[in-house]
C-alpha positions in Angstrom: 6.9 -48.3 99.8 9.9 -46.2 100.4 12.1 -47.3 103.4 11.4 -44.0 105.1 7.6 -43.2 104.5 7.8 -40.3 106.9 9.5 -38.4 104.0 6.2 -38.3 102.1 4.1 -37.0 104.8 2.7 -33.3 104.1 4.1 -31.3 106.7 1.1 -28.8 107.9 3.3 -27.2 110.6 5.5 -24.7 108.5 3.6 -21.7 110.3 5.5 -20.1 113.2 2.6 -20.5 115.2 0.5 -23.7 114.6 -3.1 -24.1 116.0 -3.8 -26.5 118.7 -5.9 -28.7 116.3 -2.8 -28.5 113.8 -0.5 -29.5 116.3 -2.4 -32.5 117.2 -3.4 -33.3 113.8 -3.5 -36.9 112.8 -4.1 -38.0 109.3 -5.0 -41.3 107.8 -2.3 -42.9 105.4 -3.9 -46.2 105.0 -5.0 -49.2 107.0 -3.9 -48.5 110.8 -1.3 -46.4 109.6 -1.4 -42.4 110.2 0.6 -39.3 110.4 1.2 -36.6 112.5 3.8 -33.5 112.6 5.2 -32.7 116.1 5.6 -29.1 116.5 8.6 -27.1 117.8 6.5 -24.8 119.9 5.6 -27.8 122.0 9.0 -28.8 122.9 11.4 -28.9 125.9 14.6 -28.1 124.3 14.8 -29.9 120.9 12.2 -32.9 122.2 8.4 -32.5 121.9 6.8 -32.5 125.5 5.8 -35.8 126.6 2.2 -34.6 127.5 1.7 -33.2 124.0 3.0 -36.3 122.6 0.5 -38.1 124.5 -2.5 -35.8 123.4 -1.1 -36.6 119.6 -1.7 -40.4 120.5 -4.9 -39.5 122.2 -6.1 -38.2 118.9 -4.8 -41.1 117.2 -6.9 -43.4 119.3 -10.2 -41.1 118.5 -9.3 -40.9 114.9 -8.5 -44.7 114.2 -11.8 -45.6 115.6 -13.7 -43.0 113.8 -12.0 -44.2 110.7 -11.5 -47.7 110.9 -14.2 -48.8 113.3 -17.0 -46.3 112.9 -19.9 -48.7 113.1 -18.5 -50.5 116.3 -20.2 -48.1 118.8 -23.3 -46.0 118.7 -21.2 -42.8 120.3 -17.3 -41.9 119.8 -15.0 -44.2 121.5 -12.7 -41.9 123.5 -9.3 -43.0 125.9 -10.3 -44.2 129.4 -6.6 -45.4 130.0 -3.1 -44.7 128.4 -0.1 -46.6 129.0 2.8 -45.3 127.3 6.7 -46.0 127.1 9.0 -43.4 125.7 11.6 -45.7 124.3 13.7 -42.8 122.6 13.5 -39.1 122.2 11.5 -37.8 119.8 11.8 -34.6 117.5 10.0 -32.0 115.8 8.8 -32.8 112.7 6.7 -35.6 110.8 5.9 -38.9 112.6 4.5 -42.2 111.3 1.7 -43.6 113.7 0.6 -47.2 113.6 -2.2 -49.1 115.3 -2.8 -52.8 116.2 -6.1 -53.7 117.4 -5.6 -56.0 120.4 -9.3 -56.3 121.6 -12.5 -54.8 120.0 -15.1 -55.5 122.6 -18.8 -54.4 123.3 -17.8 -52.1 126.2 -13.9 -51.4 125.8 -11.5 -51.7 123.0 -7.7 -51.7 123.4 -5.1 -50.9 120.8 -1.2 -51.0 120.6 0.1 -47.7 119.4 3.5 -46.8 118.0 5.0 -43.5 117.2 7.9 -43.9 114.6 10.4 -41.4 113.3 13.7 -41.6 111.5 16.6 -43.2 113.5 19.0 -40.9 114.6 22.1 -41.0 112.1 25.1 -39.1 111.4 24.7 -35.8 109.2 23.9 -36.9 105.5 22.7 -40.4 106.2 19.2 -41.6 105.7 17.7 -42.9 108.9 15.0 -45.8 108.9 12.2 -45.5 110.9 12.4 -46.6 114.4 10.1 -46.7 117.4 10.2 -43.7 119.5 6.9 -44.0 121.7 4.8 -47.1 122.1 2.1 -48.3 124.5 -1.7 -49.1 125.0 -4.7 -47.3 124.9 -8.4 -48.3 126.0 -11.1 -46.6 124.8 -15.0 -46.9 125.7 -18.2 -44.9 124.1 -19.9 -42.7 126.9 -23.0 -44.8 126.2 -21.3 -47.9 127.4 -20.2 -46.5 130.9 -22.7 -47.8 133.1 -22.5 -49.3 136.6 -21.6 -48.2 140.0 -20.7 -44.9 141.0 -19.9 -44.0 144.4 -18.3 -41.3 146.7 -15.4 -42.9 148.7 -14.8 -39.7 150.9 -11.6 -39.1 149.2 -10.3 -35.5 149.4 -7.0 -33.6 149.0 -4.5 -33.8 152.0 -3.0 -31.5 152.8 -5.6 -29.3 151.8 -5.5 -26.9 149.1 -4.4 -23.3 149.9 -7.8 -21.4 150.4 -8.9 -18.5 148.2 -11.5 -15.7 149.0 -14.6 -17.4 147.5 -17.3 -19.2 149.6 -16.1 -21.9 151.9 -12.4 -21.0 151.0 -12.8 -21.7 147.4 -10.3 -19.9 145.2 -12.3 -17.0 143.2 -11.3 -17.8 139.7 -12.9 -15.0 138.0 -10.8 -12.6 140.4 -7.6 -14.8 140.0 -7.8 -14.7 136.1 -8.7 -11.0 136.1 -6.2 -9.8 138.7 -3.6 -12.3 138.8 -4.2 -12.8 142.7 -6.8 -14.3 144.9 -6.1 -14.9 148.7 -2.7 -16.6 148.7 -2.8 -17.6 145.1 -1.2 -15.6 142.3 -0.2 -15.9 138.5 3.4 -17.7 138.2 5.9 -17.6 135.5 7.4 -20.8 134.4 11.0 -20.9 134.7 13.3 -21.4 131.6 10.7 -20.4 129.1 13.1 -20.5 126.1 14.2 -24.2 127.1 10.9 -25.0 128.3 8.9 -23.7 125.3 5.8 -26.1 126.0 5.0 -24.4 129.4 4.2 -21.0 127.5 1.2 -22.5 126.0 -0.6 -22.4 129.5 -1.4 -19.7 132.0 -0.4 -21.2 135.7 -1.5 -19.9 139.2 -0.3 -21.3 142.4 0.5 -20.5 146.0 2.4 -17.3 146.5 5.9 -18.6 147.1 6.5 -16.1 149.8 4.3 -18.0 151.8 6.6 -20.8 152.0 7.3 -24.1 150.1 4.7 -26.8 150.7 4.8 -30.6 150.6 2.9 -30.7 147.3 2.6 -28.4 144.1 -1.0 -26.9 143.5 -1.6 -25.1 140.3 -4.8 -23.8 138.8 -4.5 -23.8 134.9 -6.0 -22.2 131.7 -5.1 -23.4 128.4 -3.5 -20.9 126.1 -2.0 -22.1 123.0 -0.1 -19.6 121.2 -1.9 -17.0 123.4 -5.4 -17.8 122.6 -7.2 -16.7 125.2 -10.3 -18.4 123.9 -8.9 -21.7 124.3 -10.5 -24.3 126.7 -9.3 -27.5 128.1 -10.6 -30.2 126.1 -10.0 -34.1 126.8 -6.9 -34.0 124.6 -5.6 -30.9 126.4 -6.0 -32.2 129.6 -3.8 -35.1 128.7 -1.4 -32.5 127.9 -1.8 -31.0 131.4 -1.2 -34.2 133.5 2.3 -33.8 132.3 2.6 -29.9 132.7 4.1 -28.8 136.3 7.0 -26.3 135.7 6.7 -25.5 139.5 7.2 -28.9 140.6 10.3 -29.2 138.2 11.5 -26.0 139.5 11.7 -27.7 142.9 13.4 -30.6 141.5 16.0 -27.9 139.7 16.7 -26.5 143.1 17.2 -30.0 144.6 19.6 -30.9 141.5 21.6 -27.8 141.9 22.1 -27.8 145.6 23.3 -31.6 144.9 25.5 -30.1 142.2 26.9 -27.6 144.4 27.8 -30.0 147.3 29.5 -32.1 144.7 31.2 -29.4 142.8 31.0 -26.2 144.7 32.3 -24.0 141.6 29.7 -25.5 139.3 27.3 -23.3 137.7 24.1 -23.0 139.4 21.8 -21.3 137.1 21.8 -24.4 134.8 18.5 -26.1 134.1 17.6 -29.7 134.0 15.8 -31.9 131.6 13.1 -34.3 133.1 12.3 -36.8 130.1 9.4 -39.1 130.8 10.2 -43.1 130.7 6.6 -44.1 131.4 3.3 -42.4 131.6 0.1 -43.9 132.8 -3.1 -41.8 132.6 -6.6 -43.0 134.2 -9.2 -40.8 132.5 -12.0 -40.7 135.0 -14.4 -38.0 133.5 -14.9 -36.7 130.2 -15.0 -33.0 129.6 -17.9 -31.1 127.7 -17.4 -30.8 124.0 -17.1 -27.0 124.4 -14.3 -27.6 127.2 -13.9 -26.0 130.3 -11.9 -22.8 131.4 -10.1 -23.9 134.4 -8.5 -27.1 135.5 -6.7 -28.0 138.7 -3.5 -29.9 139.4 -2.2 -31.5 142.6 1.4 -32.6 141.9 3.5 -34.9 144.1 6.8 -36.5 144.0 7.6 -39.2 146.8 11.3 -39.6 146.1 14.3 -38.9 143.8 16.9 -41.9 143.5 19.9 -42.3 141.3 18.7 -39.9 138.8 15.1 -41.2 138.6 12.0 -39.7 140.0 8.2 -40.5 140.3 5.4 -38.0 139.6 2.0 -38.5 140.6 -0.7 -35.9 139.4 -4.6 -35.4 140.1 -6.4 -33.5 138.0 -9.9 -31.8 139.1 -12.6 -29.6 137.6 -13.9 -26.6 139.2 -16.5 -28.7 140.9 -13.6 -30.6 142.6 -14.5 -33.8 140.5 -11.7 -36.2 139.6 -10.9 -35.6 135.6 -8.0 -37.7 135.4 -5.1 -39.5 137.4 -1.5 -39.8 136.2 1.7 -41.5 137.4 4.8 -41.3 135.7 8.6 -42.4 136.0 10.8 -39.9 134.7 14.9 -39.1 134.4 16.8 -36.2 135.8 19.5 -35.2 133.4 21.4 -32.2 132.4 19.6 -30.1 129.9 22.9 -30.3 127.9 21.5 -33.8 126.9 18.8 -32.4 125.3 19.8 -29.2 123.5 23.4 -30.8 122.5 24.3 -33.3 119.9 22.0 -36.6 120.5 23.6 -39.8 121.6 21.9 -42.8 122.9 20.4 -42.6 126.5 
């Protein structure tokens, strides 16, 4: 086998606008080895978006069990828990994905996954593969998910901004058609050229004129490459757990204010980069095969300290049921660390 098998991967991402299925496609290479092609349109700067990369690994898990363990369960095995560490920045282009079966159980199975790409080297040098993202994914078939279900009385606090619908619910039909409902409005994600992945969703949030809230709320529709027929599937929902440009805009403002205090003459319009260090997702509810049009996110950051931030996300469907919970550790870096010449972090 050549030192860098990634070079033998067929790149299906030559088109300017690959479909979502093409963007997350995982192809078997052999026993417990697969390939994928990370797409440029799903990047932040030069680095594939962390939620998008996680969606590729979600597809890796489902593909692996369909390909290598097809007879283990009587229904498709899908992730119920994802725990990832982003060791090194990834790049758009081919990647090799490897799987190690850690536990194959009757109800749950756990695999260790690794996404590898060529090592960053000087121009003209060949780079051997190195691990970029690694972690554990636990899967279970829906038919094995039996046991206690209970309402704990949990609710959003503070309550979400009301809309014009019954009991203060947001009228999503009106919001999608007119761009406004009550205090909600369609929002434009900042720095769209740098944060290209944000252009794959349609975001609605509280009108900024109403003042800043303690948390960031958003309703979102999935719009890969402007496709208004797209719907939130389980893999797309994983992407959404890491998609919160308005929360990052708030961090941008805080970072710029701190920069101005330290260096009053510094450029205030510069954007920042918030690479994910670790990402944990608890998938509570499977979405229907046809997907859903709307999902709601509540995003909360408790503190930013020494260039490191925490981000908690709750994902709800239109019925207010929890779809997923995620927590992550991220860094606050200058955008120049992303678009400039790469160096070790």
